[in-house]
C-alpha positions as CSV (number, residue, x, y, z in Angstrom):
1,X,81.7,189.7,20.4
2,X,81.7,192.2,23.1
3,X,77.9,191.5,23.8
4,X,78.7,187.8,24.3
5,X,81.5,188.6,26.8
6,X,79.2,190.9,28.7
7,X,76.5,188.2,28.7
8,X,79.0,185.7,30.1
9,X,80.2,188.0,32.9
10,X,76.7,188.5,33.9
11,X,75.9,184.8,34.1
12,X,79.0,184.2,36.1
13,X,77.9,186.9,38.5
14,X,74.5,185.4,38.8
15,X,75.8,182.0,39.5
16,X,78.1,183.3,42.2
17,X,75.1,185.1,43.8
18,X,72.8,181.9,43.7
19,X,75.6,179.9,45.3
20,X,76.1,182.5,48.2
21,X,72.3,182.5,48.6
22,X,72.2,178.8,49.1
23,X,75.1,178.7,51.5
24,X,73.5,181.6,53.5
25,X,70.2,179.7,53.5
26,X,71.6,176.5,54.9
27,X,73.8,178.2,57.6
28,X,71.0,180.5,58.8
29,X,67.7,178.7,58.2
30,X,68.4,175.1,58.8
31,X,71.5,174.6,61.0
32,X,70.1,171.2,62.2
33,X,70.5,169.8,58.7
34,X,74.3,170.3,58.8
35,X,74.5,168.9,62.3
36,X,72.5,165.8,61.4
37,X,74.6,165.4,58.2
38,X,78.0,165.5,60.1
39,X,76.8,163.2,63.0
40,X,77.7,159.5,62.5
41,X,75.1,157.0,62.0
42,X,73.8,155.3,65.1
43,X,75.2,151.9,65.9
44,X,72.8,149.0,65.5
45,X,73.2,146.6,68.5
46,X,73.5,143.0,67.5
47,X,71.1,140.8,69.5
48,X,72.1,137.1,69.9
49,X,69.4,134.7,69.5
50,X,69.6,131.2,71.2
51,X,68.9,128.4,69.0
52,X,66.9,125.7,70.7
53,X,68.3,122.2,70.6
54,X,66.4,118.9,70.7
55,X,63.1,121.0,70.6
56,X,64.0,122.4,74.0
57,X,64.8,126.1,74.5
58,X,68.0,126.8,76.5
59,X,67.2,128.3,79.9
60,X,69.7,130.2,81.9
61,X,71.0,128.7,85.0
62,X,69.7,131.5,87.1
63,X,66.3,131.8,85.4
64,X,63.0,131.0,87.0
65,X,62.5,128.1,84.5
66,X,65.8,126.5,85.5
67,X,65.0,126.8,89.2
68,X,61.5,125.3,88.7
69,X,62.9,122.5,86.7
70,X,65.5,121.6,89.3
71,X,62.8,121.7,92.1
72,X,60.6,119.4,90.0
73,X,63.4,117.0,89.5
74,X,64.2,116.9,93.3
75,X,60.6,116.3,94.1
76,X,60.5,113.4,91.6
77,X,63.6,111.8,93.1
78,X,62.0,111.9,96.5
79,X,59.2,109.6,95.2
80,X,61.7,107.0,93.9
81,X,61.9,104.2,96.2
82,X,65.5,102.8,96.5
83,X,65.7,99.0,96.1
84,X,67.1,97.6,99.3
85,X,69.5,94.7,98.9
86,X,69.2,92.0,101.7
87,X,72.2,90.0,102.4
88,X,71.9,86.4,103.7
89,X,72.1,85.9,107.5
90,X,71.9,82.1,107.6
91,X,72.7,80.4,111.0
92,X,75.9,78.2,111.3
93,X,77.6,76.2,113.9
94,X,81.1,76.8,115.3
95,X,82.3,73.6,113.7
96,X,81.2,74.8,110.2
97,X,83.1,78.1,111.0
98,X,86.2,76.1,112.0
99,X,86.0,74.0,109.0
100,X,86.1,77.0,106.6
101,X,88.7,78.7,108.7
102,X,91.1,75.9,108.4
103,X,90.3,75.6,104.6
104,X,91.2,79.2,104.3
105,X,94.4,78.7,106.1
106,X,95.3,75.8,103.8
107,X,94.5,78.0,100.8
108,X,97.0,80.6,102.0
109,X,99.5,77.8,102.6
110,X,99.1,76.7,99.0
111,X,99.7,80.1,97.7
112,X,102.9,80.5,99.8
113,X,101.4,83.1,102.2
114,X,102.9,81.5,105.2
115,X,102.6,84.4,107.7
116,X,98.9,84.6,107.6
117,X,98.5,81.0,107.3
118,X,100.5,80.5,110.5
119,X,98.6,83.3,112.3
120,X,95.3,81.5,111.5
121,X,96.6,78.3,113.1
122,X,97.9,79.8,116.5
123,X,94.7,79.1,118.3
124,X,91.1,78.0,118.0
125,X,88.6,80.9,117.2
126,X,85.5,80.9,119.3
127,X,82.0,81.7,118.1
128,X,79.8,84.1,119.9
129,X,76.6,84.5,118.0
130,X,77.8,85.8,114.7
131,X,81.0,87.2,116.1
132,X,84.3,85.2,115.9
133,X,86.6,85.9,118.8
134,X,90.3,85.0,118.0
135,X,93.1,85.2,120.5
136,X,96.7,86.0,119.5
137,X,99.8,86.0,121.7
138,X,101.1,89.5,121.2
139,X,100.3,92.9,119.7
140,X,102.6,92.3,116.6
141,X,100.7,89.3,115.6
142,X,97.4,91.2,116.0
143,X,98.6,94.0,113.7
144,X,99.6,91.4,110.9
145,X,96.3,89.6,111.3
146,X,94.2,92.9,111.0
147,X,96.0,93.7,107.7
148,X,94.7,90.6,106.1
149,X,91.5,90.1,108.0
150,X,89.4,91.7,105.4
151,X,89.8,88.8,102.8
152,X,89.2,86.2,105.5
153,X,86.1,87.8,106.6
154,X,84.8,87.9,103.0
155,X,85.6,84.3,102.6
156,X,83.8,83.2,105.6
157,X,80.7,85.4,105.0
158,X,80.4,83.9,101.5
159,X,80.9,80.4,102.4
160,X,78.8,80.5,105.6
161,X,76.1,82.6,103.9
162,X,76.0,85.1,106.5
163,X,77.1,88.8,106.1
164,X,76.6,89.7,109.7
165,X,79.8,87.8,110.7
166,X,82.5,89.8,112.4
167,X,85.9,89.0,113.8
168,X,87.2,90.4,117.1
169,X,90.9,89.9,117.8
170,X,92.2,89.8,121.4
171,X,95.8,89.8,122.6
172,X,96.3,87.0,125.2
173,X,100.0,86.4,126.0
174,X,99.1,83.0,127.7
175,X,98.0,81.6,124.3
176,X,100.0,78.7,123.2
177,X,100.3,78.0,119.4
178,X,98.3,75.0,118.2
179,X,99.5,75.0,114.7
180,X,98.3,72.0,112.7
181,X,99.8,71.0,109.4
182,X,98.5,67.5,108.8
183,X,95.0,66.3,108.1
184,X,95.2,64.2,111.3
185,X,96.0,67.2,113.3
186,X,93.2,69.3,111.8
187,X,90.8,66.4,112.5
188,X,92.0,66.1,116.1
189,X,91.4,69.6,116.7
190,X,87.9,69.5,115.2
191,X,87.2,66.4,117.2
192,X,88.1,68.3,120.5
193,X,85.3,70.7,119.7
194,X,82.9,68.2,118.4
195,X,83.5,64.6,119.6
196,X,80.7,63.3,117.3
197,X,83.1,63.6,114.4
198,X,85.0,60.6,115.5
199,X,81.7,58.5,115.8
200,X,80.8,59.7,112.3
201,X,84.2,58.7,110.9
202,X,83.8,55.2,112.2
203,X,80.2,54.8,111.2
204,X,81.0,55.5,107.6
205,X,84.5,54.1,107.6
206,X,85.9,57.6,106.5
207,X,89.6,58.3,105.8
208,X,91.1,61.4,107.3
């Protein structure tokens, strides 16, 4: 029994010596191993990959490929010939202009727009090339006319087939209103400008 206890004691002493030897070896001969063991693992940076769409790789807005693509697109646009739209500029007479002028005035009357309708009947518009010159008695009537002039201009351009028509309004205080409400009045005003109308009316026995 005593021999076994002695043997166990010797074994414990040997084990303690071996453990101490290992610890001394690690601390003295290979200090880097401990340092590397204690250091955290390096972080792995995550790289984002761009997924191409429609078989075309995505290009940064500031990349050379993007700049080159924009330049090529601008060059291609320079080569595109824009289609030019040519509006009609058919010739017309003053009588034809007056006819549609009065028709437009009557159209406004039928709609109950009496202010503009009356302004259109104050005087006879004159034709100078493709420019219509219209005189009104005061500045107030000119302002009211200018507000509605756009629709009148579009109507005349369309019916006379000429998009070069313009309207110039002149204030003339000596202008006297020549408002015509009946068909006879309208015919008389047209006949003042073109006396041949009366001859045509008689020739074909036309009613007014």
